[in-house]
C-alpha angles and dihedrals in degrees: 000000000000090000091053091049091050090050091050093049090048091051092051091047092050091048091050092048090047092051093050090046091052093048091049091049093050092047090047091050090049091049091050091049091052095042108123092008116128110233124210134188118251134171117239129189110259098176130021115282117203122222110267095030110140113246088230089063100052099071090110093046097059136054138198121247135167121243134172113269091247090056093054109109119232109267095014117146136214095209139021093239095096089053099054114136090020132105133211108277092199138018111281121213129207115272099029121113118252105250126190095223089063091064123078139168117282089249094057091046088054091051096255116127122222101233118180111239092237094061127100121222122226127177126216128187112230136180108240090246089063093045101061092282090305091300098112109124139197109275095026119131114226141182113234113221122192126201113191140177112201132170128219122180091347094309119115116220120198117199139168125191143152104258100184139010132219097359115178116241104224099182142356127201126180127204089217134347131188121224112298097232100036109128123230109258111258094013119145113264117267117261138178093283098032128081118214107251116243128211118248124232113280095216138044123288122234103216119189115205128197109227144153117254098263091050091050089057092052094047094048091047091051093045092051096047104031142350133298129216128191124213123190107245118192118207090255095053112115118238099198126099101047122130140172104278119212134169087264097059106023090103 
């Protein structure tokens, strides 16, 4: 009996020593991996944050951690100060970094665009393919791309170019739209890293853009004589490097 007890105590002791050794090894490996890495503070979501929640009210739902610079997500913040007067534009889940682009004004979150009073509003009819797959929303900022075929002296000229940058979408209407969360028949089941596919609108979208008068003229001209495309354009997206693309330089 005594021998069994001694064996049991020895086993527990060995297991304890092994556990501590494993923890020490993992921590040592982590320390080695971070050696020489510059660490920065970031806020991460600690508890679920619902869309529309004011940034000023989520202090108890987030926490500060340190991550290597290369692990810092674009637009992540170390404090809520830059987000004051904004609300969460989407649902935030625990573990993700708090990123400025995910916060918007209360008006945008409610589907009301902030249109400057000196802007005109013009509506264009677009196939969903040319309107970000039908996912363009009120309050989005978009680049307007025109593709035209024009003839001069009997010679047709085909051109494509970004006409305007960061245009505010003032309104969106759809002729018909299927349920937002309806899965595509035969699609693979959703998993942790897979989003459930959604069905695009079946009709054209009527997209209203907020523009100054000269820009309205350019958009209407392009819509009448060619096709327009919209590209979502975040505030951080660079505008340089575009050019008029023709069959002679597309490649």
